[in-house]
C-alpha positions in Angstrom: 11.7 10.4 5.7 13.6 7.8 3.7 14.4 5.9 6.9 10.7 5.8 7.9 9.7 4.7 4.4 12.3 2.0 4.4 11.2 0.7 7.8 7.5 0.7 6.7 8.5 -1.2 3.6 10.3 -3.8 5.6 7.3 -4.2 8.0 4.9 -4.7 5.0 7.3 -7.2 3.4 7.7 -9.1 6.6 3.9 -9.2 7.3 3.2 -10.2 3.7 5.7 -13.0 3.9 4.1 -14.3 7.1 0.7 -14.0 5.5 1.9 -16.0 2.5 3.4 -18.7 4.7 0.2 -19.1 6.7 -2.3 -18.9 3.8 -0.2 -20.0 0.9 -1.5 -17.0 -1.0 -0.1 -13.5 -1.8 -1.4 -10.3 -0.4 -2.9 -9.1 -3.7 -4.8 -12.4 -4.0 -6.3 -12.0 -0.5 -7.2 -8.4 -1.1 -9.0 -9.3 -4.3 -10.8 -12.2 -2.6 -12.0 -10.2 0.4 -12.5 -6.7 -1.0 -14.7 -5.1 -3.5 -13.7 -4.0 -7.0 -13.1 -0.3 -6.1 -10.7 -1.1 -3.3 -9.0 -3.7 -5.4 -8.4 -1.2 -8.2 -7.3 1.4 -5.7 -4.7 -0.9 -4.2 -3.5 -1.9 -7.6 -3.1 1.7 -8.7 -1.3 2.6 -5.4 1.1 -0.3 -5.9 1.8 0.8 -9.5 2.5 4.4 -8.4 4.9 3.2 -5.6 6.7 1.0 -8.1 7.1 3.9 -10.5 8.4 6.2 -7.8 11.0 3.6 -6.8 12.1 3.2 -10.4 12.4 6.9 -10.9 14.5 7.2 -7.8 16.8 4.4 -9.0 17.1 5.9 -12.5 17.9 9.4 -11.1 20.4 7.9 -8.7 22.2 6.2 -11.5 22.2 9.3 -13.7 23.4 11.4 -10.7 26.1 8.9 -10.0 27.4 9.2 -13.5 27.3 13.0 -13.1 29.2 13.1 -9.8 31.7 10.4 -10.6 32.5 11.0 -14.2 31.4 14.6 -14.7 28.9 13.8 -17.4 26.0 16.3 -17.7 22.7 15.2 -16.4 20.9 14.8 -19.7 23.6 12.7 -21.3 23.9 10.7 -18.1 20.2 10.1 -18.1 20.4 8.9 -21.7 23.3 6.6 -20.9 21.4 5.2 -17.9 18.4 4.5 -20.1 20.5 2.7 -22.8 22.3 0.6 -20.2 19.0 -0.3 -18.5 17.4 -1.4 -21.7 20.6 -3.4 -22.7 20.5 -5.2 -19.3 16.8 -5.9 -19.6 17.3 -7.1 -23.1 19.6 -9.8 -21.8 16.6 -11.4 -20.1 15.3 -12.3 -23.5 18.5 -14.3 -24.1 18.2 -16.3 -21.0 18.2 -15.9 -17.3 21.9 -16.9 -17.0 23.2 -14.0 -19.1 21.1 -11.6 -17.1 22.5 -12.9 -13.9 26.1 -12.8 -15.2 25.5 -9.1 -16.2 24.3 -8.2 -12.7 27.2 -10.1 -11.1 29.6 -8.2 -13.4 28.1 -4.9 -12.4 28.3 -5.8 -8.7 31.9 -6.8 -9.2 32.6 -3.4 -10.9 31.2 -1.6 -7.9 33.3 -3.8 -5.5 36.4 -3.1 -7.6 35.7 0.6 -7.4 35.3 0.5 -3.6 38.5 -1.6 -3.3 40.5 0.8 -5.5 39.4 3.8 -3.5 40.1 2.1 -0.2 43.6 1.1 -1.3 44.3 4.5 -2.8 43.4 6.3 0.4 45.3 3.8 2.5 43.4 4.0 5.7 45.1 2.8 8.9 43.3 -0.2 10.5 43.7 1.1 14.1 42.3 4.5 13.0 39.4 2.9 11.2 38.2 0.4 13.9 36.5 3.1 16.1 34.3 4.0 13.2 32.9 0.5 13.0 31.1 0.7 16.4 28.7 3.3 17.7 30.2 6.2 19.7 28.7 6.8 23.1 29.8 10.3 23.8 28.2 12.7 26.3 26.4 14.5 23.4 24.9 11.2 22.2 23.4 10.2 25.6 19.7 10.6 26.2 18.9 13.7 28.3 15.7 14.7 29.8 14.1 18.2 29.3 15.6 19.2 32.7 19.1 18.6 31.2 20.0 15.7 33.5 20.5 12.1 32.3 18.2 10.8 35.1 14.4 11.1 34.9 12.9 13.9 36.9 
């Protein structure tokens, strides 16, 4: 379900970008121009609900990450996530550059964590390379209802 939603979002973004390039206007502007007030309000409400659902998923993901990685209970990890979120958003009032530096620092922290885990595990390069390409085993091949790999 998540894959299907992601694919649909990519398609909508792609088509919206093409529409913007051709018309030099955004999708909401064109909907407002060509549709009545009820449809415009419905589209706006739907977009707000989707944005809220995305924000909730990101917030819960951060709280769950704190819970799984650090063993913090969910309520305190949710509060920590909220405080960190407001602190980062507060940086926007102090200028765009500080906000960008904070995001870069957080991405660097994630990268450092991945690097540490990779070096701690010490994977062998020859053993890791097969995992970088798709495996075409007999179980992964397409079979027809008759059980053969050739069409009936």
